[in-house]
Backbone bond lengths (Angstrom), bond angles and torsions (degrees), N, CA, C in turn:
res aa  C-N    CA-C-N  psi(-1)  N-CA   C-N-CA  omega(-1)  CA-C   N-CA-C  phi
1 M - - - 1.467 - - 1.528 107.95 -
2 R 1.338 113.95 135.51 1.468 118.33 -176.99 1.527 112.43 -97.78
3 G 1.345 117.84 -17.41 1.450 117.81 179.80 1.523 112.38 -78.76
4 N 1.343 116.50 171.00 1.450 119.88 174.97 1.495 111.61 -93.45
5 L 1.336 113.36 142.96 1.513 118.83 178.20 1.510 108.07 -114.76
6 C 1.299 115.97 135.50 1.488 121.51 172.92 1.552 105.76 -123.81
7 L 1.277 115.82 116.18 1.489 122.61 -170.59 1.516 109.32 -122.80
8 G 1.310 117.07 136.43 1.469 119.72 -177.69 1.475 111.43 77.35
9 Y 1.365 114.40 -156.30 1.486 121.89 176.94 1.518 110.19 55.06
10 G 1.296 118.10 40.82 1.427 120.51 177.80 1.489 111.20 176.18
11 S 1.312 116.40 166.18 1.502 117.58 -177.60 1.559 107.82 -102.36
12 Q 1.303 113.93 165.83 1.458 117.84 177.02 1.524 110.33 -64.86
13 A 1.299 118.63 -25.82 1.463 121.28 174.78 1.517 110.49 -57.30
14 E 1.321 116.20 -37.67 1.505 119.28 179.55 1.568 109.97 -77.89
15 E 1.311 114.82 -36.66 1.477 118.39 -176.24 1.530 113.70 -78.05
16 E 1.298 116.90 -30.80 1.496 119.51 -172.16 1.512 112.13 -63.11
17 P 1.341 122.41 -39.08 1.424 118.01 178.86 1.549 115.35 -63.14
18 L 1.325 117.66 -26.96 1.443 120.55 177.23 1.550 110.64 -68.46
19 W 1.314 118.21 -47.82 1.437 119.88 175.43 1.500 111.86 -64.87
20 R 1.348 120.51 -38.96 1.413 123.00 -178.70 1.552 110.10 -63.43
21 L 1.349 115.65 -39.07 1.423 120.46 -179.90 1.558 109.45 -64.08
22 M 1.346 115.86 -43.06 1.494 119.51 -176.53 1.509 110.91 -72.01
23 L 1.346 118.14 -36.92 1.424 123.22 -170.80 1.566 111.17 -95.38
24 S 1.343 117.58 -13.04 1.430 123.95 177.85 1.568 111.08 59.00
25 R 1.288 115.20 41.99 1.482 119.96 176.72 1.537 108.59 -160.68
26 P 1.342 114.69 153.13 1.478 117.56 179.62 1.502 112.12 -71.50
27 L 1.283 116.20 155.92 1.511 121.15 178.78 1.479 111.14 -127.87
28 T 1.352 116.67 146.69 1.441 118.22 169.25 1.510 107.17 -86.42
29 R 1.327 117.09 163.64 1.439 120.40 -178.86 1.534 109.59 -84.64
30 N 1.324 117.02 71.16 1.415 120.50 -171.30 1.511 108.50 -147.86
31 T 1.312 119.67 129.40 1.450 123.21 -176.71 1.504 111.60 -64.62
32 F 1.289 118.88 -41.26 1.506 120.46 -179.72 1.474 110.62 -68.12
33 R 1.318 117.56 -38.76 1.476 120.98 177.06 1.511 110.78 -63.78
34 L 1.340 117.26 -41.17 1.493 121.22 179.75 1.519 109.88 -61.70
35 L 1.346 117.37 -49.11 1.460 119.84 177.16 1.498 113.17 -56.89
36 D 1.328 115.57 -43.56 1.470 118.41 -178.68 1.484 110.92 -63.76
37 V 1.324 119.18 -42.18 1.434 121.74 -176.02 1.576 108.90 -70.25
38 V 1.286 116.35 -40.58 1.471 121.28 178.19 1.498 110.11 -59.09
39 R 1.344 115.80 -43.03 1.504 117.81 -179.46 1.533 109.43 -67.76
40 R 1.347 118.54 -45.44 1.410 120.96 -173.39 1.582 108.68 -65.01
41 A 1.334 115.34 -29.80 1.439 117.06 177.92 1.546 113.22 -81.13
42 G 1.312 117.20 -1.93 1.444 119.69 -179.25 1.511 112.40 69.00
43 F 1.318 113.68 35.67 1.474 117.03 -171.21 1.518 114.12 -102.58
44 V 1.348 117.46 -3.80 1.468 119.28 -175.33 1.530 112.24 -64.38
45 E 1.326 118.53 -53.75 1.415 121.25 -178.51 1.535 113.07 -67.26
46 P 1.292 119.75 -40.26 1.469 120.19 178.09 1.589 110.91 -60.52
47 V 1.364 117.74 -37.92 1.447 119.83 179.82 1.553 107.40 -66.20
48 R 1.329 117.00 -49.15 1.469 119.13 179.23 1.477 111.28 -57.47
49 R 1.332 120.55 -41.98 1.439 124.02 -177.62 1.524 110.34 -69.38
50 F 1.363 115.23 -37.83 1.447 118.25 178.44 1.513 113.53 -60.99
51 V 1.370 116.54 -42.59 1.432 120.71 -179.43 1.541 107.89 -72.51
52 R 1.301 117.59 -40.54 1.455 120.55 -179.80 1.500 112.71 -61.15
53 D 1.354 118.29 -28.28 1.408 123.79 -179.49 1.541 114.07 -92.27
54 G 1.343 112.75 8.05 1.489 119.75 175.67 1.511 117.22 106.13
55 G 1.320 118.01 4.02 1.427 119.83 -179.82 1.565 110.53 -76.80
56 D 1.309 115.27 152.66 1.494 122.32 179.68 1.522 110.17 -89.61
57 Y 1.341 115.65 145.26 1.454 122.96 179.79 1.481 110.08 -124.99
58 Y 1.345 117.32 129.46 1.452 122.88 175.60 1.507 110.41 -117.11
59 G 1.340 115.65 127.55 1.450 120.52 175.33 1.524 110.32 -135.29
60 G 1.259 119.53 104.86 1.477 120.29 -174.33 1.519 113.19 -86.66
61 S 1.319 117.19 -25.48 1.440 117.01 -175.35 1.562 106.71 -144.83
62 A 1.303 119.70 -100.04 1.437 119.98 177.07 1.497 112.09 -56.85
63 G 1.302 117.67 -34.46 1.484 122.32 178.03 1.524 111.45 -63.67
64 A 1.318 118.43 -28.75 1.466 120.34 179.13 1.523 107.63 -72.35
65 V 1.338 120.28 -42.49 1.395 123.48 177.36 1.533 110.28 -64.90
66 L 1.325 118.25 -39.78 1.440 122.48 -176.65 1.535 111.16 -66.91
67 A 1.334 117.40 -23.27 1.482 121.15 -178.06 1.555 112.66 -69.90
68 C 1.343 117.78 -15.07 1.419 124.25 -176.31 1.541 112.71 -85.78
69 D 1.364 114.81 177.44 1.481 118.14 179.60 1.481 111.31 -64.11
70 S 1.366 117.96 -31.68 1.457 123.47 -176.33 1.500 109.86 -146.96
71 I 1.331 116.76 152.51 1.443 122.20 177.08 1.505 111.78 -99.60
72 E 1.344 117.62 17.27 1.488 121.94 -172.76 1.487 111.20 -58.67
73 V 1.348 118.89 -31.00 1.455 121.31 -177.01 1.496 111.13 -59.62
74 A 1.347 118.83 -21.65 1.469 120.12 -179.06 1.487 112.83 -79.26
75 D 1.366 117.21 -11.47 1.438 120.65 -179.28 1.539 109.74 -63.92
76 G 1.298 116.25 123.22 1.475 123.02 -177.38 1.472 111.83 96.20
77 L 1.315 118.51 -13.75 1.465 122.84 175.07 1.502 111.22 -101.56
78 D 1.339 117.11 -42.89 1.466 123.93 172.56 1.527 110.69 -112.17
79 P 1.316 120.67 141.85 1.464 119.91 174.68 1.533 109.67 -73.00
80 N 1.315 113.91 138.03 1.470 119.69 178.47 1.497 109.72 -78.59
81 E 1.305 116.11 75.48 1.442 123.39 -173.61 1.546 113.91 -59.21
82 P 1.345 117.95 -43.15 1.417 116.87 -178.91 1.545 114.50 -86.22
83 G 1.337 115.91 2.94 1.473 118.71 179.93 1.496 116.28 67.70
84 L 1.310 118.27 35.34 1.460 121.55 -177.17 1.510 113.21 -64.90
85 R 1.322 119.55 138.75 1.445 121.30 174.10 1.567 107.50 -106.59
86 D 1.309 116.27 -36.58 1.462 117.55 174.68 1.515 110.16 -87.99
87 L 1.353 115.77 114.55 1.428 120.64 -175.48 1.515 112.08 -104.95
88 T 1.319 118.89 23.57 1.451 124.77 179.99 1.551 108.85 -62.63
89 G 1.350 116.56 128.46 1.442 119.90 178.15 1.517 111.81 -93.12
90 L 1.318 115.12 -159.48 1.471 120.87 -179.06 1.485 114.41 -75.52
91 G 1.322 117.79 -24.31 1.458 121.74 177.24 1.513 112.30 73.61
92 L 1.328 117.45 24.47 1.535 118.18 177.66 1.509 109.95 -73.67
93 I 1.358 118.66 -24.42 1.446 121.57 172.15 1.510 107.91 -119.89
94 K 1.308 117.93 127.36 1.442 123.72 -175.52 1.525 114.05 -93.17
95 D 1.351 115.03 141.48 1.474 120.68 172.45 1.517 115.58 55.02
96 L 1.316 114.04 34.65 1.463 119.10 -178.79 1.555 107.81 -154.98
97 A 1.316 114.81 143.09 1.534 120.71 175.64 1.452 105.95 -115.00
98 I 1.359 113.18 150.28 1.491 124.04 177.30 1.543 109.65 -113.78
99 L 1.336 113.54 130.67 1.499 118.77 175.23 1.509 107.85 -117.04
100 P 1.333 118.73 95.52 1.477 119.45 178.37 1.500 111.38 -75.82
101 H 1.285 117.80 165.84 1.494 125.29 -178.38 1.543 110.63 62.28
102 Y 1.300 117.46 23.77 1.470 120.59 -176.57 1.518 113.55 -60.47
103 S 1.305 118.86 138.23 1.448 123.92 175.46 1.493 109.12 -135.47
104 Q 1.308 117.51 161.12 1.465 122.81 -173.80 1.532 112.81 -61.27
105 D 1.331 117.91 -26.60 1.447 116.02 177.77 1.529 115.40 -75.34
106 Q 1.335 114.34 -2.60 1.469 118.65 175.88 1.549 111.02 -98.02
107 H 1.281 117.73 3.03 1.483 123.78 -171.65 1.521 109.70 -58.56
108 A 1.334 119.05 -51.68 1.432 122.37 -174.51 1.565 109.98 -63.64
109 R 1.323 116.40 -46.58 1.442 119.33 177.32 1.502 114.19 -58.81
110 A 1.383 114.64 -44.30 1.494 118.49 -176.72 1.550 108.05 -68.14
111 A 1.304 119.57 -39.04 1.447 120.29 178.16 1.521 111.70 -62.47
112 A 1.325 115.68 -42.62 1.480 120.66 -179.21 1.565 110.26 -66.75
113 W 1.324 115.38 -38.54 1.441 118.89 -179.48 1.505 112.31 -66.92
114 A 1.318 118.04 -40.41 1.454 121.54 177.92 1.523 112.09 -68.43
115 T 1.325 116.03 -38.02 1.468 120.24 178.97 1.530 110.62 -68.65
116 D 1.317 119.40 -44.07 1.411 121.27 -175.97 1.540 112.38 -65.46
117 R 1.294 115.43 -30.64 1.479 119.49 -174.73 1.559 112.46 -102.10
118 G 1.328 116.64 -10.13 1.427 120.65 -176.80 1.515 114.41 61.76
119 V 1.362 114.89 34.18 1.438 123.37 -179.60 1.475 111.92 -119.79
120 G 1.281 119.48 135.24 1.492 120.67 174.18 1.552 111.14 -68.02
121 L 1.305 114.98 141.80 1.454 120.71 -179.16 1.541 111.47 -132.85
122 L 1.320 114.21 131.27 1.476 119.44 178.74 1.551 108.70 -104.29
123 G 1.352 113.71 124.04 1.444 119.18 173.60 1.506 111.05 -93.63
124 L 1.315 115.95 117.78 1.468 119.45 -176.96 1.579 109.57 -110.42
125 P 1.339 118.13 107.57 1.407 119.07 174.71 1.523 112.92 -63.92
126 E 1.293 117.29 167.58 1.486 121.56 -175.70 1.541 110.33 -55.52
127 S 1.298 118.12 -34.86 1.483 122.37 -167.62 1.523 113.65 -84.39
128 I 1.331 119.32 -5.77 1.429 119.59 -175.41 1.560 110.68 -133.13
129 G 1.325 116.32 167.73 1.415 121.21 178.14 1.542 110.59 -147.82
130 L 1.277 113.82 175.06 1.473 120.59 179.34 1.505 107.82 -117.63
131 Q 1.328 114.77 124.83 1.447 119.98 178.19 1.536 110.35 -114.20
132 C 1.339 116.78 122.08 1.443 120.76 -178.26 1.525 109.38 -112.36
133 V 1.304 116.20 116.30 1.441 123.70 177.66 1.505 108.83 -111.77
134 G 1.305 116.52 102.57 1.497 117.89 -175.03 1.513 108.36 65.81
135 S 1.267 117.28 -124.01 1.475 121.49 178.29 1.497 115.17 -99.67
136 V 1.338 114.29 8.42 1.466 120.86 -178.28 1.506 109.79 -104.68
137 A 1.318 119.00 130.70 1.456 122.47 178.86 1.458 109.86 -119.07
138 G 1.363 117.51 141.17 1.461 121.66 177.54 1.516 111.29 -140.51
139 V 1.322 115.23 156.54 1.436 121.71 178.69 1.501 111.24 -93.11
140 T 1.317 117.59 132.98 1.455 121.72 -178.49 1.526 108.55 -115.80
141 G 1.334 115.95 154.67 1.430 120.59 176.69 1.493 115.34 90.89
142 E 1.323 117.21 -168.49 1.457 124.81 -177.23 1.501 109.99 -107.82
143 G 1.299 117.68 123.54 1.441 121.84 178.01 1.485 112.47 137.07
144 R 1.346 117.41 -159.47 1.463 119.76 -175.89 1.551 108.45 -137.78
145 L 1.330 114.77 132.05 1.430 122.10 173.93 1.518 107.67 -85.56
146 V 1.342 115.28 143.44 1.493 120.65 177.43 1.529 107.55 -115.85
147 R 1.298 113.61 127.34 1.505 120.07 175.89 1.551 106.64 -106.08
148 F 1.326 115.63 126.15 1.461 121.73 173.73 1.488 106.79 -102.63
149 E 1.311 114.98 122.70 1.446 120.54 -178.73 1.502 111.60 -73.18
150 G 1.337 118.28 153.19 1.418 119.86 -173.38 1.544 114.94 -74.29
151 A 1.350 116.33 -10.36 1.474 119.38 178.53 1.540 107.64 -131.36
152 G 1.310 117.47 133.03 1.417 121.23 174.32 1.490 116.42 85.18
153 G 1.344 116.98 -7.61 1.473 119.95 176.28 1.501 113.11 70.27
154 R 1.352 119.01 13.80 1.473 119.86 -179.51 1.527 109.27 -67.51
155 S 1.338 113.97 141.93 1.472 117.52 178.43 1.533 110.10 -123.77
156 V 1.328 113.83 147.56 1.461 121.52 -178.37 1.540 106.08 -129.22
157 T 1.319 116.73 135.31 1.459 119.34 176.41 1.499 110.41 -103.18
158 Y 1.343 114.33 147.22 1.455 120.36 179.89 1.577 105.04 -127.14
159 P 1.349 116.23 137.90 1.426 119.68 178.45 1.531 112.38 -69.42
160 G 1.316 116.10 158.30 1.470 120.93 176.53 1.500 109.47 -67.98
161 A 1.322 113.84 -178.85 1.452 122.07 -172.41 1.534 111.61 -62.96
162 V 1.316 112.33 144.68 1.507 118.81 176.06 1.507 106.77 -83.01
163 N 1.304 116.91 138.50 1.464 122.42 176.98 1.575 109.51 -83.11
164 W 1.359 116.43 108.00 1.410 118.45 179.70 1.517 109.61 -128.92
165 S 1.313 115.74 161.72 1.431 123.48 -178.31 1.518 109.39 -157.61
166 L 1.361 116.64 167.16 1.417 120.96 178.05 1.541 108.27 -118.61
167 R 1.333 116.18 143.81 1.449 120.62 173.56 1.553 108.85 -129.63
168 P 1.308 117.82 156.50 1.454 117.81 175.22 1.517 111.43 -63.67
169 S 1.290 114.98 150.48 1.480 120.45 178.30 1.552 110.33 -88.49
170 V 1.311 116.47 152.98 1.465 119.21 173.52 1.515 105.27 -128.96
171 A 1.360 113.45 170.73 1.505 119.39 -175.67 1.521 112.40 -59.07
172 D 1.356 116.35 -33.55 1.481 118.49 -176.50 1.557 110.94 -67.76
173 D 1.332 118.30 -13.64 1.468 119.56 178.11 1.524 114.05 -73.79
174 A 1.322 117.02 -11.79 1.477 120.85 -170.47 1.516 110.75 -59.08
175 R 1.329 119.92 -48.62 1.453 120.97 -172.95 1.519 113.59 -63.67
176 W 1.336 115.47 -47.95 1.464 116.30 -176.59 1.539 112.18 -68.82
177 I 1.322 115.67 -32.58 1.490 118.80 177.74 1.530 108.83 -67.00
178 A 1.358 117.24 -39.31 1.478 119.19 177.56 1.498 110.98 -61.15
179 E 1.341 117.51 -39.06 1.462 121.46 178.51 1.519 109.24 -67.63
180 L 1.335 119.22 -39.11 1.439 122.06 -179.24 1.576 106.64 -67.69
181 R 1.300 117.70 -41.81 1.429 118.65 178.64 1.533 113.09 -57.86
182 A 1.316 115.17 -42.38 1.480 117.69 178.80 1.496 109.63 -63.07
183 E 1.334 117.34 -43.90 1.446 120.77 179.34 1.520 113.32 -60.61
184 V 1.354 116.79 -45.46 1.471 121.65 -177.88 1.510 113.47 -68.21
185 M 1.353 115.58 -38.55 1.470 119.04 -174.46 1.518 115.86 -90.91
186 A 1.320 116.96 -8.13 1.468 121.23 -174.52 1.509 112.63 -54.27
187 A 1.320 117.50 -51.63 1.514 119.86 -175.62 1.507 110.70 -58.63
188 D 1.358 119.25 -47.29 1.431 119.98 -176.84 1.545 111.06 -70.86
189 L 1.307 118.02 -36.93 1.463 118.41 176.97 1.525 113.05 -65.69
190 H 1.276 115.74 -38.84 1.506 119.45 175.04 1.523 110.26 -62.34
191 R 1.366 115.00 -43.34 1.455 118.55 -177.07 1.526 110.87 -65.64
192 L 1.352 116.43 -33.11 1.484 120.37 -178.42 1.514 113.13 -91.55
193 G 1.392 116.00 3.13 1.431 119.20 179.48 1.527 114.44 70.28
194 R 1.323 117.26 26.20 1.473 121.92 -176.02 1.558 112.82 -117.39
195 W 1.342 118.56 12.69 1.403 118.47 -173.20 1.533 111.94 -74.33
196 D 1.368 115.30 126.65 1.422 123.91 175.09 1.553 106.78 -141.70
197 P 1.299 120.30 104.80 1.472 121.29 -173.28 1.531 114.01 -59.37
198 V 1.299 117.06 -29.62 1.493 120.73 -179.89 1.532 108.71 -79.05
199 R 1.287 116.96 -50.66 1.490 122.05 -175.73 1.509 111.30 -61.14
200 V 1.361 119.01 -41.64 1.436 120.44 -179.19 1.483 114.55 -57.88
201 R 1.314 116.08 -33.92 1.471 121.32 177.69 1.511 112.11 -82.08
202 E 1.352 116.94 -43.09 1.442 118.58 -175.12 1.511 111.10 -68.02
203 R 1.300 118.88 -35.72 1.447 120.08 178.88 1.534 112.19 -59.10
204 F 1.318 116.28 -39.47 1.471 120.35 179.21 1.546 107.44 -70.52
205 L 1.326 119.91 -46.21 1.479 121.07 -174.53 1.533 109.88 -61.92
206 R 1.362 118.26 -31.61 1.455 119.94 -179.80 1.542 109.96 -75.01
207 A 1.325 117.78 -30.23 1.449 120.42 -174.70 1.506 114.91 -96.57
208 F 1.337 118.11 -10.25 1.459 122.65 -172.19 1.544 110.10 -63.82
209 R 1.324 116.34 129.12 1.473 125.42 174.12 1.534 107.74 -129.36
210 P 1.317 116.99 105.49 1.445 120.27 -176.06 1.538 111.47 -60.46
211 S 1.332 117.91 -32.40 1.476 119.33 -179.32 1.496 112.39 -67.40
212 Q 1.329 119.11 -21.28 1.428 121.80 -178.87 1.546 114.14 -99.71
213 T 1.336 114.04 1.71 1.460 119.87 -170.78 1.503 112.46 -117.87
214 K 1.359 113.56 142.09 1.461 120.27 173.48 1.541 108.38 -118.11
215 I 1.351 114.24 143.49 1.438 118.95 177.14 1.563 108.96 -95.75
216 I 1.279 115.86 130.90 1.497 123.26 178.32 1.527 108.69 -87.81
217 R 1.318 115.91 118.48 1.470 122.17 178.05 1.552 107.91 -107.98
218 V 1.353 113.87 134.11 1.456 120.74 179.81 1.514 107.23 -123.20
219 D 1.294 116.31 122.49 1.498 121.91 -179.27 1.543 108.87 52.94
220 G 1.365 116.40 39.16 1.433 120.91 175.37 1.498 116.11 82.82
221 V 1.300 119.89 4.43 1.449 123.51 -176.83 1.534 109.24 -120.27
222 D 1.339 115.65 141.01 1.516 119.78 175.96 1.516 107.78 -63.72
223 A 1.336 115.86 125.61 1.472 118.64 -176.30 1.524 112.99 -136.78
224 G 1.294 119.39 5.26 1.475 119.99 179.79 1.496 113.17 174.24
225 S 1.273 117.05 -172.96 1.452 123.04 -177.96 1.504 110.80 -152.72
226 I 1.323 115.91 158.27 1.454 122.72 172.52 1.529 108.14 -152.29
227 A 1.293 117.44 138.33 1.446 121.51 -178.25 1.512 111.23 -127.69
228 V 1.351 116.76 150.19 1.472 121.71 178.10 1.523 105.62 -128.06
229 R 1.314 116.76 119.45 1.474 122.53 -178.05 1.520 105.99 -106.93
230 P 1.327 118.04 118.48 1.476 119.94 179.68 1.558 110.97 -80.49
231 E 1.327 112.62 137.39 1.454 119.36 173.08 1.549 105.74 -126.81
232 P 1.344 119.10 164.93 1.440 120.48 -176.61 1.533 112.39 -59.04
233 D 1.278 121.05 -32.53 1.448 123.55 -176.07 1.502 118.57 -109.73
234 C 1.399 114.71 -1.32 1.466 118.93 -174.51 1.509 109.75 -169.00
235 R 1.325 116.34 176.80 1.462 125.02 169.99 1.513 107.66 -117.10
236 W 1.313 117.48 132.48 1.497 121.15 175.18 1.530 110.05 -99.99
237 I 1.319 115.68 128.06 1.445 122.26 173.83 1.577 107.94 -90.52
238 E 1.309 115.28 120.54 1.474 118.98 -176.57 1.540 110.57 -136.19
239 H 1.334 114.10 167.44 1.449 121.45 175.71 1.535 114.46 47.51
240 F 1.353 113.18 46.63 1.435 122.68 177.89 1.505 108.51 -92.92
241 Y 1.339 116.72 96.06 1.463 121.56 -171.84 1.542 107.04 -128.54
242 L 1.296 118.54 143.50 1.435 123.83 174.56 1.543 109.50 -133.04
243 S 1.305 117.06 137.85 1.456 120.95 173.87 1.497 111.65 -56.96
244 G 1.309 117.45 140.87 1.436 120.06 177.19 1.538 114.26 -58.54
245 Q 1.300 115.32 -20.64 1.512 117.98 -179.42 1.498 112.84 -71.53
246 V 1.322 118.18 -22.08 1.450 122.31 178.45 1.529 114.11 -111.09
247 Q 1.308 118.52 -1.57 1.499 118.63 178.79 1.480 108.95 -70.90
248 G 1.309 114.79 152.94 1.454 121.82 -179.68 1.542 114.94 80.18
249 R 1.292 114.87 12.68 1.510 119.53 -178.25 1.536 109.98 -113.78
250 G 1.297 117.83 6.23 1.511 120.96 179.93 1.493 114.30 85.76
251 V 1.332 118.97 4.38 1.464 120.35 -178.72 1.513 110.60 -66.41
252 G 1.329 119.26 -45.94 1.458 122.38 -176.33 1.503 109.33 -60.93
253 S 1.310 119.85 -43.85 1.449 121.59 -178.72 1.537 110.10 -67.25
254 A 1.319 117.04 -40.05 1.446 120.50 179.43 1.515 112.43 -64.57
255 V 1.317 117.09 -41.68 1.459 120.72 -178.56 1.551 109.01 -68.49
256 L 1.337 116.85 -44.65 1.440 120.91 179.08 1.531 112.52 -61.60
257 G 1.356 115.20 -42.90 1.442 120.22 175.23 1.461 115.08 -59.14
258 H 1.364 113.78 -42.32 1.472 120.44 179.30 1.516 110.02 -64.15
259 L 1.303 118.42 -42.35 1.436 121.37 178.52 1.512 111.99 -62.07
260 L 1.312 116.04 -45.87 1.456 120.31 -176.75 1.490 114.82 -73.28
261 D 1.375 115.29 -29.81 1.456 118.36 177.08 1.472 113.42 -65.85
262 G 1.337 116.77 -27.29 1.484 119.91 178.48 1.490 113.42 -96.60
263 A 1.333 115.46 13.28 1.501 120.12 -173.74 1.517 111.74 -77.16
264 D 1.297 112.82 156.66 1.503 116.68 172.05 1.561 105.78 -85.46
265 H 1.307 115.36 -163.37 1.461 119.98 -173.36 1.503 112.46 -86.75
266 C 1.304 118.64 0.97 1.424 123.38 -178.66 1.562 111.00 -70.61
267 P 1.324 119.73 145.35 1.410 122.54 174.23 1.530 111.65 -64.24
268 Y 1.330 115.23 152.11 1.511 123.13 173.96 1.473 110.16 -112.93
269 R 1.315 118.15 138.16 1.442 124.47 177.86 1.532 110.31 -125.38
270 L 1.332 114.42 154.33 1.438 120.63 172.90 1.499 108.38 -161.37
271 N 1.282 116.71 169.95 1.517 120.44 172.31 1.523 108.81 -133.58
272 V 1.319 112.49 149.67 1.487 122.89 -177.94 1.501 108.34 -139.37
273 F 1.363 115.40 150.30 1.433 117.98 -177.86 1.569 113.25 -66.39
274 Q 1.256 116.97 148.18 1.449 121.31 172.34 1.508 109.91 -56.57
275 G 1.292 116.69 129.91 1.472 122.44 179.77 1.514 115.28 81.99
276 S 1.300 119.72 2.94 1.441 122.90 -178.14 1.519 110.44 -75.22
277 R 1.322 117.50 138.68 1.475 121.58 177.36 1.527 111.07 -68.75
278 A 1.312 117.10 -17.98 1.496 119.89 -178.54 1.528 110.37 -64.79
279 R 1.337 115.11 -24.36 1.493 116.77 -177.50 1.557 109.42 -58.01
280 H 1.266 118.19 -40.09 1.509 121.33 179.06 1.487 111.73 -57.64
281 L 1.368 117.41 -41.69 1.482 122.43 177.85 1.499 109.39 -57.67
282 Y 1.356 117.50 -48.40 1.461 120.32 -177.49 1.512 110.66 -65.82
283 E 1.282 116.86 -39.14 1.515 119.32 -179.56 1.501 109.99 -62.13
284 R 1.340 117.50 -38.60 1.463 120.73 178.77 1.519 111.59 -62.50
285 H 1.333 117.31 -26.68 1.471 121.17 -178.00 1.525 109.69 -98.94
286 G 1.296 121.20 17.12 1.455 123.85 168.30 1.519 113.70 97.89
287 F 1.332 119.04 5.79 1.489 118.10 177.90 1.538 109.99 -80.44
288 V 1.332 114.80 145.67 1.459 120.61 -179.87 1.502 107.03 -132.86
289 L 1.351 115.30 158.50 1.451 122.99 -179.40 1.547 109.08 -63.55
290 E 1.344 113.95 132.22 1.451 121.58 173.32 1.562 109.77 -105.33
291 H 1.316 114.32 -54.05 1.493 118.45 172.41 1.548 105.68 -162.51
292 E 1.297 116.06 170.68 1.433 121.91 -176.12 1.503 113.49 -151.72
293 D 1.296 117.24 159.02 1.500 121.14 172.89 1.541 106.30 -135.25
294 P 1.315 118.26 -175.94 1.470 118.84 -175.16 1.512 115.26 -60.68
295 V 1.336 118.21 -20.73 1.437 120.17 -177.27 1.544 112.93 -108.57
296 D 1.312 115.77 -43.05 1.469 120.67 -173.13 1.540 112.88 -114.05
297 V 1.374 114.00 150.53 1.434 123.90 171.11 1.538 106.18 -112.46
298 F 1.334 117.32 120.54 1.478 120.09 178.63 1.525 108.63 -100.64
299 M 1.367 113.76 128.23 1.486 119.86 -171.80 1.519 109.41 -123.54
300 I 1.290 116.81 155.37 1.468 122.90 178.57 1.500 110.56 -136.62
301 R 1.263 115.01 139.63 1.470 120.38 167.53 1.509 108.47 -106.60
302 P 1.320 117.36 107.50 1.466 120.31 -172.47 1.538 111.16 -61.52
303 S 1.328 115.72 158.93 1.445 121.39 -178.10 1.488 107.70 -60.58
304 R 1.350 116.66 145.31 1.467 122.35 -178.07 1.541 109.87 -106.55
């Protein structure tokens, strides 16, 4: 699916007017009733096609359940008013079930449900949601998402969204970004036999342009940088560094997605070290291999 999905983080009272507007009829706050009405209106394939073609989908409650392969998780929570036997959902999210309004007292039931069916289940408390941008998923809001594995009932909790923002860079940022660059690049440069503690800092200081650079702030603290250098035929993404203290929390993907969402139709280019894990991040955001050498992989995101 190419569209963005926003699931949970809202009540059915907020969601219901959206479905009512599209379907031109009132809805009860019931997952089975919603599926029945969507089917009767012939809306299943149009919604799938809309998301496949890049449209955004919001499901705060029943709509979140409906986005999955099946709405079976709602059995026992909502009455099956229309008496549905076929519980197939929209299939916007594959091999995963969503349980909105999740609370701790549902833990045992949710674990048993996931184990019995061999399906992963995400419990979304009222205060958080799941945002899917392309193939990248992130947790939004305040609280913790719980994932129940499909086998063994094991659960994993994920923290809510990190508060991040961008600010303009100034000349005084140069030194600390140079130190961050050395910290972030050290492991790859050692692995490639290219580590030089002086050169890694000097190369940045010679190339640094505050006007092209944004500072990434996480929870109110400067934690990284990203720069965009315009060229006649493209834009180059450079100096994309994040402190190790905030890596692995979805910040890099969120910043990159934000930058690309506001992009013009010009292609974007960047380069990454051979063997770097960052390559997977860029591939998820549409970058493909352009050319490579023994040290660097040069990637392009074609114009959209």
